C-alpha positions in Angstrom: 95.4 58.6 133.8 96.7 58.4 137.0 99.3 55.6 136.8 100.2 56.8 133.2 101.3 59.7 135.1 105.2 60.0 135.2 105.8 62.6 137.9 109.8 61.9 137.0 108.8 64.4 133.9 107.1 66.8 135.1 109.1 69.8 136.6 106.0 71.9 137.9 102.9 71.2 140.1 100.0 73.5 141.3 98.3 72.5 144.2 94.3 73.8 144.6 93.2 74.0 148.7 97.5 73.9 149.6 96.5 74.8 152.6 94.1 71.4 153.8 96.7 69.2 156.0 96.7 66.0 153.3 97.7 68.1 150.1 100.1 70.6 152.0 102.0 67.6 153.1 102.2 66.0 148.9 103.7 69.7 148.4 106.3 69.6 150.9 107.1 65.6 149.2 107.1 67.7 145.7 109.5 70.3 147.2 111.9 67.7 148.6 111.7 65.8 144.8 113.1 69.5 143.7 109.5 70.4 141.8 108.9 74.0 141.5 105.5 74.3 143.4 102.8 76.8 143.3 99.4 76.4 145.8 96.0 78.5 145.9 93.9 78.6 149.4 91.2 80.5 150.4 92.7 82.1 153.4 96.4 82.3 155.0 97.5 80.0 157.5 100.1 78.4 159.3 100.5 75.7 157.0 100.7 78.4 154.3 102.9 80.5 155.6 105.2 77.6 156.1 105.3 76.6 152.5 106.6 80.1 152.3 109.0 79.7 153.4 110.1 76.3 152.1 110.2 78.6 148.6 106.2 77.3 147.1 104.5 80.5 145.6 101.4 81.1 147.5 97.9 82.6 146.6 95.5 83.4 148.5 92.3 83.3 146.8 90.9 81.0 143.7 92.0 82.9 140.5 92.0 81.2 136.6 95.1 83.7 136.9 97.1 81.5 139.7 97.8 78.1 136.9 100.5 78.8 135.2 100.0 77.7 131.1 103.9 75.4 131.7 102.5 73.6 134.8 102.8 70.1 134.5 100.5 68.7 137.0 97.4 70.1 138.8 96.3 68.3 142.4 93.2 69.4 144.4 91.6 68.7 147.7 87.9 66.7 147.3 87.1 70.1 149.2 86.9 72.0 146.6 84.3 72.1 143.9 84.6 71.3 140.1 83.7 74.7 139.5 86.9 76.3 140.8 88.3 78.5 138.6 91.6 77.2 138.5 90.1 73.6 138.1 88.2 74.5 135.0 91.6 76.4 133.7 93.7 73.3 134.1 90.9 71.5 132.6 90.7 73.8 129.3 94.4 73.8 129.4 94.3 69.9 129.1 96.6 69.8 132.5 97.0 66.6 134.0 94.5 67.0 137.4 94.8 64.6 140.3 92.2 64.8 143.6 94.6 64.2 146.8 94.1 61.0 147.3 95.1 60.0 143.4 98.1 61.5 143.9 99.2 60.2 147.2 97.9 57.0 145.4 100.7 57.3 142.9 102.9 58.1 145.9 102.3 54.7 147.4 102.1 52.1 144.4 106.1 51.2 144.9 106.3 51.2 148.4 105.4 49.2 151.4 102.5 50.9 152.2 101.1 51.1 155.6 97.7 52.5 155.6 95.9 53.2 158.9 92.3 53.4 158.6 89.0 54.0 160.3 86.3 56.1 161.6 88.9 57.4 164.9 91.7 57.9 165.7 93.6 57.7 161.6 95.9 60.2 162.8 96.9 59.6 166.6 97.9 55.9 165.3 99.7 56.8 162.5 101.7 59.4 164.3 102.4 56.0 166.8 103.3 53.9 164.3 105.8 56.3 162.5 107.8 57.1 165.5 108.3 53.5 166.3 109.6 52.8 162.5 111.9 56.1 163.0 113.3 54.9 166.3 113.8 51.1 165.1 115.8 52.9 162.0 113.3 51.7 159.8 113.0 55.6 158.3 109.6 55.6 156.9 108.1 58.5 155.1 105.1 59.4 156.7 102.1 61.6 155.4 99.8 62.4 158.6 96.6 64.6 158.9 98.2 66.1 162.1 101.1 67.7 163.1 103.6 65.5 164.6 106.1 67.7 166.8 109.3 65.2 166.6 108.9 65.4 162.9 107.7 69.2 162.4 104.6 69.1 161.0 102.5 66.5 158.6 104.9 64.9 156.6 108.1 63.0 157.2 110.5 62.7 154.2 113.1 59.7 153.4 113.6 57.4 150.4 113.0 53.9 152.4 110.6 51.9 151.4 108.0 52.7 154.3 105.5 55.3 153.4 103.2 55.5 156.3 100.0 57.2 155.8 96.1 58.0 156.4 93.5 56.6 154.3 90.9 58.5 154.7 86.9 56.7 153.8 85.3 60.6 152.9 84.2 59.8 149.1 85.7 56.4 149.4 88.8 58.8 148.9 91.3 55.5 150.0 90.2 53.0 147.1 93.3 55.2 145.3 95.8 52.8 147.4 97.0 49.3 147.5 99.4 48.7 150.7 100.7 45.7 152.1 99.6 46.5 155.6 95.9 47.7 156.2 95.2 49.0 160.2 91.5 49.0 160.4 90.9 50.8 163.5 87.1 51.0 163.8 84.0 51.3 161.9 81.4 53.6 162.9 78.3 56.0 160.5 79.9 59.2 159.4 80.5 61.4 156.6 76.6 61.1 156.5 76.6 63.7 153.6 78.1 61.7 151.5 77.0 57.9 153.0 73.8 56.8 152.6 74.0 54.2 155.8 75.7 51.9 157.7 75.7 49.0 155.2 77.2 52.1 152.4 79.7 53.0 154.3 80.4 49.1 155.3 81.1 48.5 152.0 83.6 51.2 151.4 85.8 49.6 153.8 85.2 46.0 152.5 86.0 46.8 149.1 89.2 48.1 150.6 90.3 45.7 152.7 90.0 44.2 149.2 93.2 45.8 147.8 95.6 44.0 150.1 97.5 41.3 148.1 98.4 37.9 148.6 100.9 38.8 150.9 98.9 41.5 152.8 97.8 41.9 156.4 95.2 43.3 158.0 95.0 44.2 161.1 91.9 45.1 162.5 90.4 46.0 165.8 88.6 43.4 167.4 84.9 45.7 168.3 84.9 45.5 163.7 83.5 42.0 164.1 86.1 39.7 163.3 84.4 36.9 162.5 82.1 39.0 159.6 85.5 39.9 158.1 86.9 36.3 158.1 83.8 35.1 156.2 84.4 37.6 153.2 85.9 35.7 150.3 89.2 38.6 149.5 90.3 37.6 153.3 91.4 34.1 152.5 94.2 35.8 150.9 95.8 37.8 152.7 96.8 37.2 157.0 95.1 39.1 159.8 96.4 39.9 163.3 93.3 41.3 166.0 93.6 43.2 168.7 91.5 44.4 171.6 91.0 43.6 175.3 89.1 39.9 174.3 91.6 37.2 175.1 90.1 35.4 171.7 92.9 38.4 169.8 96.2 37.8 168.7 97.1 40.9 170.8 95.3 41.6 173.8 95.5 44.6 176.7 94.3 43.9 180.0 95.1 45.2 183.6 94.1 48.9 182.5 94.3 51.7 185.0 94.8 55.2 184.7 96.9 57.2 187.3 99.6 59.7 187.8 99.0 60.9 184.7 99.4 58.0 182.9 97.8 55.1 181.2 99.1 51.3 181.7 98.4 48.3 180.7 99.9 45.3 179.8 100.2 43.1 177.2 99.9 39.3 175.7 100.7 38.2 172.4 99.1 34.5 171.0 99.4 34.4 174.7 103.1 36.0 175.6 103.3 38.6 177.9 105.4 41.5 176.6 105.0 43.7 180.2 103.5 46.3 181.3 103.4 49.7 178.4 102.8 53.1 179.1 101.4 56.3 177.6 101.1 59.7 178.3 97.7 60.3 177.0 94.0 59.2 178.3 91.5 57.3 177.6 90.6 53.6 176.5 90.5 54.3 172.9 94.1 55.5 173.1 95.1 51.8 175.0 93.5 50.8 171.4 95.4 52.8 169.3 98.7 51.7 170.6 97.4 48.4 170.0 97.3 49.0 166.7 100.7 50.7 166.5 102.3 47.9 168.7 100.4 45.1 165.9 102.2 46.7 163.4 105.6 46.9 165.0 105.3 43.0 166.1 105.0 42.7 162.5 108.1 44.3 161.0 110.0 42.9 163.5 110.6 45.5 165.5 112.4 45.2 169.2 109.4 45.4 171.7 111.1 47.2 174.3 111.3 50.2 171.3 107.7 50.1 171.0 107.2 50.5 174.3 109.8 53.0 175.0 108.0 55.2 172.2 104.8 54.9 173.1 105.7 55.9 176.7 107.5 59.4 175.3 104.7 59.4 172.9 102.6 63.1 173.9 100.2 62.8 171.6 100.1 65.1 168.8 98.4 68.3 167.1 94.8 69.0 168.6 94.6 65.2 170.0 94.3 66.0 173.5 96.8 68.6 173.3 97.7 70.9 176.2 97.0 74.6 175.1 97.8 76.1 178.9 96.1 77.3 182.2 93.8 80.1 182.5 92.2 81.1 185.7 93.7 78.0 187.8 91.9 75.3 184.8 94.1 73.3 182.7 92.8 73.9 178.7 92.9 70.7 176.4 92.2 71.2 172.3 91.0 68.4 170.6 89.7 67.8 167.2 87.3 65.3 168.2 84.1 65.9 166.1 81.9 62.7 165.7 79.5 61.7 169.1 81.8 59.2 169.9 85.5 61.0 169.9 83.5 63.3 171.8 82.1 61.2 174.8 85.8 59.2 174.6 87.6 62.7 175.0 85.1 63.5 177.8 85.2 59.4 179.9 89.2 59.7 179.2 89.4 63.3 180.9 87.4 61.8 183.6 89.4 58.6 184.4 92.6 60.8 183.9 91.2 63.6 186.0 89.7 62.2 189.1 87.7 64.4 191.0 87.8 67.5 188.7 85.0 69.7 186.8 84.8 68.6 183.4 84.5 71.2 181.0 83.2 70.3 177.5 83.4 73.3 175.3 82.0 71.6 171.5 81.4 73.0 168.1 79.3 70.9 166.1 81.0 70.0 162.7 79.1 70.3 159.2 75.0 70.4 159.2 74.2 67.2 158.1 76.6 65.6 160.3 74.6 67.3 163.1 71.0 66.0 162.0 71.9 62.6 160.8 74.1 62.0 164.1 71.7 64.5 166.8 70.6 61.7 169.1 74.1 60.0 169.4 75.1 63.6 170.2 72.9 64.1 172.9 74.4 61.4 175.2 77.8 62.2 174.5 78.0 64.8 177.3 77.2 62.4 179.6 80.4 62.6 181.5 80.8 65.9 181.3 79.4 68.7 184.7 79.4 71.4 182.4 78.7 71.8 178.1 79.0 75.2 176.0 77.9 74.4 172.7 79.4 76.7 170.0 76.7 77.5 166.7 77.5 74.5 164.0 80.8 74.9 161.6 79.4 75.4 157.9 81.8 73.5 155.6 82.5 75.1 152.6 81.4 73.2 149.5 79.7 70.6 151.9 76.7 71.9 153.4 73.0 71.3 152.2 70.1 73.9 151.5 67.8 71.4 152.9 70.8 70.9 156.4 70.5 74.6 157.5 67.3 74.2 159.4 69.4 73.2 162.4 71.4 75.0 164.9 73.5 73.6 168.2 71.3 75.7 170.1 68.7 72.5 169.0 71.1 70.4 170.5 71.3 72.1 174.2 67.7 72.4 174.2 68.0 68.4 173.7 70.4 68.0 176.0 68.9 70.0 178.7 66.2 67.5 178.8 68.4 64.6 178.6 70.2 65.9 181.6 68.0 68.2 184.0 70.5 69.2 186.6 73.6 69.7 184.3 74.5 73.2 182.8 74.1 73.5 178.9 75.3 77.0 177.5 75.4 78.5 174.3 77.3 81.0 172.1 76.8 82.0 168.7 80.0 82.9 167.5 83.7 81.8 168.8 83.6 85.6 170.4 80.6 84.6 172.5 81.4 80.9 173.7 85.3 82.9 174.5 83.2 84.6 176.7 81.0 82.1 178.4 84.2 80.2 179.1 85.9 83.1 181.2 82.9 83.3 183.0 82.5 79.8 184.0 85.6 78.0 184.8 86.9 78.0 187.6 90.5 76.8 189.6 90.9 73.1 188.8 88.7 72.7 186.3 89.7 70.7 183.2 88.2 72.3 179.7 88.0 70.2 176.4 87.9 72.3 173.7 86.9 70.3 170.7 85.6 70.0 167.3 87.4 70.1 163.7 86.1 73.7 162.6 87.4 76.9 163.7 86.7 76.6 167.2 90.8 75.8 167.2 91.2 79.8 167.2 90.1 79.7 170.6 93.7 78.3 171.9 95.1 81.4 171.3 93.5 83.1 173.5 94.5 80.3 176.6 98.1 79.6 175.5 100.2 79.0 178.2 102.6 77.5 180.4 102.2 73.1 180.6 100.7 71.4 183.5 102.6 69.5 186.4 100.8 66.3 186.3 
């Protein structure tokens, strides 16, 4: 049914869960194409306010009355359940209805799709690649799971053939996409409410890579066991470019150092020296993110000096080591990290970027199921922090199971205390209490990392001030 839908014939579209970072991007694309757009969400937000300003009719709360009979197409986020009254009404009225990934797949089917995939780093790599193509004059369309200040939000709209987008693996969503290029940044078990185990998780990525055409390209992080990927039959039909810090890769980073608020490293491409690159964002993980973006740039023949300059000027994106302000002499940063590896990498990156400073990790676990299944990994994630404040787990509507409700952040606090006996670990039962704990414990010259994918970002407004001088 998806491919039979002709968007040119549809005049009015309704989005269910329009406040989501992905669905809102598509809504903006549809406004740009001259469609009449409406949408609903469970609560108002900056995103819904922005859409209102663009002329989108916004409903707060889900109700069957929100869906007009003359709507030609409805779309919904995967976070919305099938019992949603607007989905039910669309089915009753025989209005075609698509999930967010189905809609995105429809948009990219005739484009030069560049899919950014992997457990971690999708938004950062997508942003880096998008800015490199923009600076090179390739004028890409971009859909990203964050806000890029240069684009004024989560989408960039154009008429060129290039379409850069995040390919999320949740519920195998990326199997709706058939891109020309796939960047596979890393694979590590996540979304444990959906995937049974790591084999199940890896199988989804393997199937997605199989969507590449014969003239397609797989750009892969060395940590994804390139040899294993090469042994898959489907990879005999496409080109593979690998990146990492091992000399066996096509693109290699070396002499990595952190100094004066910069991440610096040299790069070789197939034994050719490309010179030194510089980033304003910390962490070895961001070196890998940059290598992924450099690989795409080289694949498309973009001048290396354009790539270098773009990466050097890249300041990061919304909630990815984003500086919020200064409070009581401490610098406050916000990050979307919600997986144990992301938490550890963010803390380690801050440690290298700010040597000698006290690192305070403030974290809100995201979803009871993830916290339960990755519990042991979370315990070790905070080793490099000096002080830890854990907010109660963020309850994800529509994705929680009653059998997982028997776990709390307090359990994590107690286990971390056993693991690191000399470390202070505090528990905030809600955002108000967590804010209080931050204010009571920070000191001048501290670096505070506020991490999580839930509503902990609401604390950001409490600490928003001037930018630091690095």
